[in-house]
C-alpha positions, 0 to 999 in steps of 0.5 A: 500500500502507498504510504501517506504523510500526516501533518499535525499541529503541535507546540514546537517546544513540546515536540522538541522536548518529547523527541529528546526524551524519547531519543534518550531511551533510543526511541524515535517519535515517528516509530511511536506514532506509527505503532499507535496508528497501527494499533488504532487501525486494528482496534477500529477498522472491521476485521473484514475490511482489514482482510480485504486490504491485506489481500489487495496489497498482497495481490498488487502487481510489483513495480517493474524494475527499470531496464538498464539503458543500452549504450549508444553507438554512433549509428544511433545518431541520424 
């Protein structure tokens, strides 16, 4: 599934204090927020919808790997 970015208003000094307190424990704020959102999703979204989205993600086509460019030769120029 495609990841999106969430922006939330929060006081700058509080955010910096929170980051520093978490990093002192080798914890990153982004990881904590992601874990909270995953937990909220699992508690809130119906199991059938979760199963549908999991199945949809598992069956999604994988992006094609880019092919290496062919080296150009003088005969390629018109």
